[in-house]
C-alpha positions as CSV (number, residue, x, y, z in Angstrom):
1,X,44.7,5.3,14.9
2,X,43.5,6.7,18.2
3,X,40.7,4.1,18.4
4,X,43.1,1.2,17.7
5,X,45.7,2.4,20.2
6,X,43.0,2.6,22.8
7,X,42.1,-1.1,22.1
8,X,38.8,-0.3,20.3
9,X,37.6,-1.6,16.9
10,X,36.9,0.6,13.9
11,X,33.6,-0.5,12.4
12,X,33.5,1.8,9.3
13,X,35.0,4.8,7.6
14,X,32.8,7.9,7.5
15,X,35.1,10.0,5.3
16,X,32.4,12.4,4.3
17,X,32.5,13.9,7.8
18,X,36.1,13.0,8.5
19,X,35.1,10.3,11.1
20,X,34.9,6.6,11.8
21,X,32.5,4.4,13.5
22,X,34.0,2.6,16.5
23,X,33.2,0.0,19.1
24,X,34.7,0.7,22.6
25,X,34.0,-0.5,26.1
26,X,34.2,1.8,29.1
27,X,37.9,1.1,29.7
28,X,38.8,1.6,26.0
29,X,36.9,4.9,25.9
30,X,38.7,6.1,29.0
31,X,42.1,5.3,27.5
32,X,41.1,7.1,24.3
33,X,40.5,10.3,26.4
34,X,43.8,10.0,28.3
35,X,45.8,11.5,25.5
36,X,43.4,12.5,22.7
37,X,44.7,13.8,19.4
38,X,43.9,17.4,18.6
39,X,40.3,18.0,17.4
40,X,39.0,14.5,18.5
41,X,35.3,14.4,19.3
42,X,33.4,11.3,20.4
43,X,29.6,11.0,20.0
44,X,27.3,8.1,21.0
45,X,25.6,6.4,18.1
46,X,21.8,6.7,18.2
47,X,18.7,5.4,16.5
48,X,17.1,7.2,13.6
49,X,13.5,7.0,12.6
50,X,11.3,8.3,9.8
51,X,10.2,11.9,10.3
52,X,6.6,13.0,9.9
53,X,3.4,12.8,12.0
54,X,2.7,9.7,14.1
55,X,-0.7,9.4,12.4
56,X,-2.0,9.8,8.9
57,X,-3.3,13.3,7.7
58,X,-7.0,13.6,7.1
59,X,-8.2,13.4,3.5
60,X,-11.1,15.4,2.1
61,X,-13.0,12.5,0.4
62,X,-15.1,11.3,3.4
63,X,-16.2,14.8,4.3
64,X,-16.8,15.9,0.7
65,X,-19.3,13.1,0.1
66,X,-20.8,13.1,3.6
67,X,-19.3,9.8,4.6
68,X,-17.5,11.2,7.7
69,X,-20.9,11.8,9.4
70,X,-21.9,8.2,8.5
71,X,-18.7,6.9,10.1
72,X,-19.6,8.6,13.3
73,X,-22.9,6.8,13.2
74,X,-21.2,3.4,12.7
75,X,-21.8,3.1,9.0
76,X,-18.6,2.1,7.3
77,X,-19.8,-0.2,4.5
78,X,-19.3,-3.4,6.4
79,X,-20.7,-6.4,4.5
80,X,-20.5,-4.7,1.1
81,X,-17.9,-5.6,-1.6
82,X,-16.6,-3.1,-4.1
83,X,-15.0,-4.2,-7.4
84,X,-12.4,-1.8,-8.7
85,X,-11.5,-2.1,-12.4
86,X,-8.2,-0.4,-12.8
87,X,-4.4,-1.1,-12.8
88,X,-4.5,-3.5,-9.8
89,X,-3.5,-3.2,-6.2
90,X,-0.1,-3.1,-4.5
91,X,1.2,-6.2,-2.9
92,X,1.9,-4.3,0.3
93,X,-1.7,-3.3,0.9
94,X,-1.2,-1.2,4.0
95,X,-4.5,0.3,5.2
96,X,-6.3,-1.8,2.5
97,X,-5.3,-5.1,4.2
98,X,-7.7,-4.8,7.1
99,X,-11.2,-3.3,7.3
100,X,-12.4,-0.8,9.9
101,X,-14.0,-3.7,11.8
102,X,-10.7,-5.7,11.8
103,X,-11.6,-8.2,9.1
104,X,-8.5,-9.5,7.3
105,X,-7.9,-10.1,4.5
106,X,-10.5,-7.8,3.0
107,X,-9.2,-8.1,-0.6
108,X,-11.3,-11.1,-1.5
109,X,-10.2,-11.6,-5.0
110,X,-7.8,-10.3,-7.7
111,X,-8.2,-11.0,-11.4
112,X,-5.8,-9.9,-14.1
113,X,-7.8,-9.6,-17.3
114,X,-4.8,-8.8,-19.4
115,X,-3.0,-11.9,-18.1
116,X,-6.1,-14.0,-18.8
117,X,-6.2,-12.8,-22.4
118,X,-2.5,-13.4,-23.0
119,X,-2.5,-16.7,-21.3
120,X,-5.9,-18.4,-21.3
121,X,-4.6,-21.1,-18.9
122,X,-3.4,-18.7,-16.2
123,X,-6.4,-19.2,-14.0
124,X,-7.1,-22.9,-14.7
125,X,-10.3,-24.5,-15.7
126,X,-13.6,-22.7,-15.0
127,X,-15.0,-23.4,-11.5
128,X,-11.6,-24.1,-9.9
129,X,-10.1,-20.6,-9.8
130,X,-9.4,-19.1,-6.4
131,X,-8.4,-15.6,-7.6
132,X,-6.2,-15.2,-4.4
133,X,-2.9,-14.4,-6.1
134,X,-1.5,-10.9,-5.8
135,X,-1.4,-9.2,-9.2
136,X,0.4,-6.0,-8.0
137,X,0.0,-2.5,-9.4
138,X,3.1,-1.2,-11.1
139,X,1.2,1.9,-12.3
140,X,-0.3,2.8,-8.9
141,X,-3.6,4.3,-10.1
142,X,-5.7,1.3,-9.0
143,X,-4.2,1.4,-5.5
144,X,-4.9,5.2,-5.3
145,X,-8.5,4.7,-6.3
146,X,-9.0,1.8,-4.0
147,X,-7.5,3.8,-1.1
148,X,-9.9,6.7,-1.7
149,X,-12.8,4.2,-1.5
150,X,-11.7,1.9,1.3
151,X,-8.7,3.0,3.3
152,X,-9.2,2.1,7.0
153,X,-6.3,4.3,8.2
154,X,-7.3,6.6,10.9
155,X,-6.1,10.2,10.5
156,X,-4.5,12.3,13.2
157,X,-8.0,13.9,13.7
158,X,-9.5,10.5,14.5
159,X,-11.4,10.2,11.3
160,X,-11.0,7.5,8.6
161,X,-9.1,8.4,5.4
162,X,-11.3,6.3,3.2
163,X,-15.0,6.8,2.2
164,X,-16.0,3.2,3.1
165,X,-13.4,1.8,5.4
166,X,-15.4,-1.3,6.3
167,X,-16.0,-2.7,2.9
168,X,-14.3,-5.7,1.2
169,X,-12.5,-5.2,-2.1
170,X,-12.1,-7.1,-5.4
171,X,-9.4,-5.9,-7.7
172,X,-9.8,-6.4,-11.4
173,X,-6.8,-5.4,-13.5
174,X,-7.7,-3.9,-16.9
175,X,-4.8,-1.4,-17.2
176,X,-1.2,-2.2,-17.8
177,X,2.0,-0.8,-16.2
178,X,1.6,2.4,-18.2
179,X,-2.0,2.9,-17.2
180,X,-3.3,1.9,-20.6
181,X,-5.9,-0.7,-21.5
182,X,-8.3,-1.9,-24.2
183,X,-12.0,-1.8,-24.5
184,X,-12.0,-5.6,-24.8
185,X,-10.3,-6.0,-21.5
186,X,-12.5,-3.4,-19.7
187,X,-15.7,-5.1,-21.0
188,X,-14.4,-8.5,-20.1
189,X,-13.6,-7.2,-16.6
190,X,-17.1,-6.0,-16.2
191,X,-18.4,-9.4,-17.4
192,X,-16.2,-11.1,-14.8
193,X,-17.6,-8.9,-12.0
194,X,-21.1,-9.7,-13.1
195,X,-20.4,-13.4,-13.2
196,X,-18.8,-13.4,-9.7
197,X,-20.9,-10.9,-7.9
198,X,-22.7,-13.5,-5.8
199,X,-19.5,-15.4,-5.0
200,X,-17.8,-12.3,-3.5
201,X,-20.8,-10.3,-2.5
202,X,-20.1,-7.5,-5.0
203,X,-22.6,-4.7,-4.9
204,X,-20.6,-1.8,-6.3
205,X,-18.3,-1.5,-9.3
206,X,-15.9,1.4,-9.8
207,X,-14.3,2.4,-13.1
208,X,-12.2,5.5,-13.0
209,X,-11.3,5.3,-16.6
210,X,-11.7,7.3,-19.8
211,X,-11.6,6.6,-23.5
212,X,-13.0,7.7,-26.9
213,X,-16.5,6.7,-27.7
214,X,-16.5,3.6,-30.0
215,X,-20.2,2.8,-30.3
216,X,-23.7,3.9,-29.4
217,X,-24.9,3.4,-25.8
218,X,-28.0,1.2,-25.8
């Protein structure tokens, strides 16, 4: 009532703190203060931002494997592509979108083995596939593993978070939204990587998976 009588506009009810949002110019604010009701307080609205450090925390992985020292010498994996067979990679790639050398995009290809099995026409006829569609990662494990390998985020200490922040990535989805897959899909994913290693410059393949032994190793 006090806001309206002063000529201002109530923009919203904040009943949880017994208040309202209001829009008033200087004259309306002055009139509000001429005869304020008991207990009235007026506060300027202000911007709110996410709390936390302005930079990423440092991770152990580069130091544990001796990669941090290589980063200091300029070795970041530039020119190498790593294929990660896992649950995919998030659409919002964050520090995985750009390499340490500024190359973007660095995710050169994404292949969903499960989709290809369920829908053989999903990727079109052989030779015409682009493999540039996002396949996402509802489980999150593939993104986690890819970030350990390749995150180009710089920690508050000035060091990279990822082991090889300069590499390119290829994501091969062999696990579903529950983090579960089949031997068939994993083997077919390995086969796809071998078939496309020259096309995408793949030199490393990562499988952070486990399962019961089903046959002899040859």
